[in-house]
C-alpha positions in Angstrom: -16.6 -58.6 54.2 -17.6 -56.9 51.0 -15.3 -56.6 48.2 -15.6 -53.4 46.1 -15.1 -53.6 42.5 -14.5 -50.5 40.3 -14.8 -50.4 36.6 -12.1 -48.8 34.4 -14.9 -47.5 32.1 -14.8 -44.1 33.9 -11.1 -43.6 33.1 -11.7 -44.4 29.5 -14.5 -41.8 29.2 -12.3 -39.1 30.9 -9.4 -40.1 28.5 -11.5 -39.8 25.4 -13.0 -36.4 26.6 -9.5 -35.1 27.2 -8.4 -36.3 23.8 -11.3 -34.5 22.1 -10.6 -31.3 24.1 -6.9 -31.4 23.2 -7.8 -31.8 19.5 -10.3 -29.0 19.7 -7.7 -26.6 21.3 -5.1 -27.6 18.6 -7.7 -26.9 15.9 -8.4 -23.4 17.3 -4.7 -22.5 17.6 -4.0 -23.7 14.1 -7.0 -21.8 12.7 -6.0 -18.6 14.5 -2.5 -18.8 13.1 -3.8 -19.4 9.6 -6.2 -16.5 9.9 -3.4 -14.2 11.2 -1.2 -15.2 8.3 -4.0 -14.6 5.7 -4.8 -11.2 7.1 -1.1 -10.2 7.1 -0.8 -11.2 3.4 -4.0 -9.3 2.6 -2.8 -6.1 4.4 0.5 -6.4 2.6 -1.3 -6.6 -0.8 -3.5 -3.7 0.1 -0.5 -1.6 1.1 1.3 -2.5 -2.1 -1.7 -1.4 -4.3 -2.4 1.7 -2.2 0.5 3.7 -3.6 -0.3 3.1 -7.3 -4.0 3.5 -6.6 -3.4 6.9 -5.0 -1.3 8.1 -7.9 -3.8 6.9 -10.4 -6.7 8.6 -8.6 -4.7 11.9 -8.4 -3.9 11.8 -12.1 -7.5 11.1 -13.0 -8.6 14.1 -10.9 -6.2 16.4 -12.6 -6.9 15.1 -16.1 -7.5 18.4 -17.9 -5.8 20.1 -20.9 -2.2 20.7 -19.7 -3.0 19.5 -16.2 -0.7 16.5 -16.1 3.0 17.2 -16.7 6.2 15.2 -16.2 9.1 17.3 -15.1 12.5 17.1 -13.5 13.3 19.3 -10.5 16.1 19.9 -8.1 15.5 19.2 -4.4 16.9 21.2 -1.5 19.9 18.9 -1.2 20.8 19.3 -4.9 19.5 15.9 -6.2 17.5 15.9 -9.4 14.3 13.9 -9.3 11.4 13.2 -11.7 8.2 15.0 -10.7 4.6 14.2 -11.7 3.0 17.6 -11.6 -0.8 17.8 -11.4 -2.5 21.2 -11.9 -5.3 22.2 -9.6 -7.5 23.9 -12.2 -6.6 27.6 -12.8 -5.6 28.3 -9.2 -1.8 28.3 -9.9 -1.3 25.5 -7.5 -0.1 22.0 -8.3 0.1 18.6 -6.6 3.6 17.3 -7.2 4.5 13.7 -6.6 8.2 12.7 -6.5 10.6 10.3 -4.9 12.8 11.4 -2.1 15.1 9.1 0.0 13.0 6.0 -0.5 9.7 7.6 0.0 7.1 8.7 -2.5 6.2 12.3 -1.5 3.4 14.6 -2.4 3.5 18.4 -2.1 0.7 20.9 -2.7 2.2 24.3 -3.5 2.4 27.1 -6.1 3.6 25.9 -9.5 6.7 28.1 -9.4 7.7 27.2 -5.8 10.7 25.0 -5.3 10.3 21.4 -4.0 10.7 21.2 -0.3 10.7 17.6 1.0 10.5 18.8 4.6 7.0 20.3 3.9 5.8 17.3 1.9 3.7 14.3 3.0 4.8 10.7 2.5 2.5 8.6 0.3 4.4 5.3 0.7 7.7 3.6 0.7 9.3 2.8 -2.6 12.8 2.7 -4.1 11.6 3.4 -7.7 9.4 6.1 -9.2 9.4 6.5 -13.0 6.8 8.4 -15.0 6.6 8.2 -18.8 4.2 10.2 -20.9 3.7 8.9 -24.4 0.9 11.0 -26.0 -2.3 10.3 -24.1 -0.9 7.4 -22.1 0.9 7.9 -18.8 2.9 5.0 -17.3 3.8 5.1 -13.6 6.3 2.6 -12.2 7.1 1.9 -8.6 8.5 -1.1 -6.7 5.0 -2.5 -6.5 4.5 -2.6 -10.3 3.3 -0.3 -13.0 0.1 1.2 -14.0 -1.1 2.8 -17.3 -3.4 5.8 -17.2 -5.1 7.0 -20.4 -5.4 10.8 -20.2 -8.8 11.8 -21.7 -7.7 15.5 -22.1 -4.5 14.5 -23.8 
């Protein structure tokens, strides 16, 4: 009669391999969550800067003599809002940027036309839009912060 003898070494090898596999899977899951969080924060920062960057680019494009004006206008519903009016050369059209119901709006229309939020495009969401013109310096404030633009044409 032969007696069979088995070594527990095989079980130890399988246990160590399972331990390494579990550690690797936990590392992948942790890395994926960290990456997702980082990308979310980056997208939030990009969105935050996009509104101010758009306004700055629009102001620089309209930087001609008398091309940038800060006005107040009455909307369809009777509310008074501050409007950044950017002339489109000598065409008689202007790009108007203003705040309406928590959204920063842009409207391209004739200079003498009334503001119509229903025909405007949303630039971004913000609860604050203030524009101050002090000589050649234009300060634009939104919820995301403020930006100073030096107007070369004065």
